[in-house]
N, C-alpha and C positions, 0 to 999 in steps of 0.2 A: 671558704678559704682555708679554714683549719683542716677540713676533711681532705681537700686537695693536697695540702702540705703533708698530711699524714700518709696519703697514698703514695705521694712522691718519695717520701722517706722510706716507705716499705719497699718500693721498687729499687731505690738505690742500695738498700741493704741486701736485697736478693741478688742484685747485680754483683755486689762485692763478694757475696758468698759463692756465686757461680765462678767468678774470677779465681778465687782461691781453690775451688774444686777442680777447675781446669788445670791450674798450676800443679796441684797435687797429683792429678792423673798423669800429666806429662812427666812429672818428676819420677813417679813410680814406674810407669811403663818404659819411659826413655832410659831410666837408670838401669832397669833390669836388662833391656836390650843391649845397652852399652856393655854391661857385664858379660852377657853371652858372647858378644863380639870379641871382647878381649880374652875370653877363655879360648876362643878359636885362634886368635892371632898371636897372643903372647903367653898363653898358659896361665893367665891370672885366675884367681879365685878357684884354684883346683882344676882348671881346665887342661886339656891335652896339648894346647898349642897347635901349630900348623901340622906337625908330623902326625899327631893323633887325629886331627881333623881330616887330613889326607886319607887316612885309613877308613874313616867313616864315609867320605865321598866315594872312595873306591867301592865300598860295599853297597852303596846306594846307586851305583852305575852313573855317577855324575862325573864325567870326564871332561878335560883332564882334572884329576883330583886337586892339584895345587891351585889351579886357577879358581876352581869353585870354592876352595877353602878360603882363599884371600877375599874373593868377592863376598861370600857369605859373612865373613868376619867384618869386612869393611862396611857392608850395608847395616849390620846390626850395631856396630860400635859407632860409626858415623851418624847413622840414622837415629840411634838412641840419644846421642849427644845433641843433635839438632832438635829433636823432639823436646828435650828438657829446656832448651833455649827458646823454643817456639819459633824456629826458623824454617821457612819453606814447608809449613806443616802439611798441606795436602800432598805434596810430592813425597815428603818423608814418610807420611802415613802409607801411601801406596807402595813404597819400596818395602816397608816392614810387613805390610799385608801380603805382598808377594812372597816374602820369605816364609811367612807362616803357612801359606797355601802349599808351598813346596814341601814343608815339613809334614803337613797333613797327607799330601799325596804320596810321598816317598816313605813315610815312616808310620804314621799313626792311623790312617784310614782303616786298615784291616782289623784293628783292635777294638773298633767300636768307639763310642763317645767318651767313656769314663777314663779319667787320667790314671786311676788306680790300676787299670789294665793296660796302660800305655796308649790310651786313646787320645782323641783330638780335642777334648773339651777345652783345655787350657789355650790351645792355639785359636780355637773359635772365639773364645772370650776376648782374646787380644785383638782379633780381627774386628769384632764388633766395637770394641773401645776405640780402636784407631779410626774406624769409619765414622764414629761419632765425633771424634776430634776434628776430622777433616770436614765434616758437615757443620759443626758448631763453631769452628775456628779455635785458635789457641788461647783466646782471651786477651785482655788488655795488658796483662803482665807477660809480654812476649816480645821477641825481636821483630816478628812480623808486624805487630801493632805499632811498635816504636818507629818502624821505618815506613809506616803507612801502606803496607802490602798484605795485610790480613785478608784472607779469602775465606768465605764460608757460604753455606747454602746446601740444599739437597743435591744439586748438581755436582758440587765438589766432593761430597761424601760418596755418591754413586760412582763418580769418576775415579776416586781413589781405589775403590773395590775393583772396578773394571780394569784399570791399569795394572793393579797388583795381580789380578788373575791372569791377564795377558802376559805379564812378565814371568809368572810362574810356569806357564805353558812353554814359553820360549826357553827358559832355563832348563827345564826337564828335557825338552826335545833336543836342545843343543848338547846337553850332557850325554844323551843317548847316542846321538849321531857322531860325537867326538870319540866314542869308545874305540880303541884299537881292536882289530879283528881277532887278536889273540888274548884280549883282556878277559880274565876269569870273572864270571858274573854268577851270582847266586840265582836260584830259581825265582826268588822274590824280586830281585832287581830286574830280571829279564821280562817278567810279565806285568810288573808294576802293581801286583795285587797283594804282595806279602811284604814283610818288613824284616830286615836283618837285626832289628832292635825291638823285638815284640814286647818286651817287658818294661820299656822305658817310657816314662811320661814326660811331656814337655820336649825340651831340646835333647836329642840323643847324645850330643857331645858331652853333656854334663855327667854322663854315666861312665865315661871312659876312664 
């Protein structure tokens, strides 16, 4: 009896630790994504605001620039806030994963993996963390749990990655097809293999 009580106590303690760890992960990742979004939308935290983000979108051949600026900022700010709250976690994770895949494809992929060289390692770590949250769920300290709508499991994690990847393909293709015939494009944005921000790690908008 005592041994069972001890094991049960250990399990409860580990569960509480996991809950706190998930809350901390959501707070960190969601808070950072919210900050990136507000940099784009409002110029907070030293960001360029919509005008500067429009220039980035233009250089990346993501047309029309203003639409893509608003969508990117809204996904990051809204998705980050929802992640902190633990609301709609699998869907929010997929949206942010899609955003990171777009950043890898359009900016960081040609630079290799290392962030010091403007590579994609930071984005890849965020994708892995978001996929894990989608798989494991936001934990009991979340709005999803409070409203009885927490979803978790391998299928949710894989689904978040798949949906995010599909959204990134659609966003890049739509941006390319929406380009006006007279729009100036760099060689990098035309063939999709180079980056107009070769020395920038993480989110290129933070270097504006």
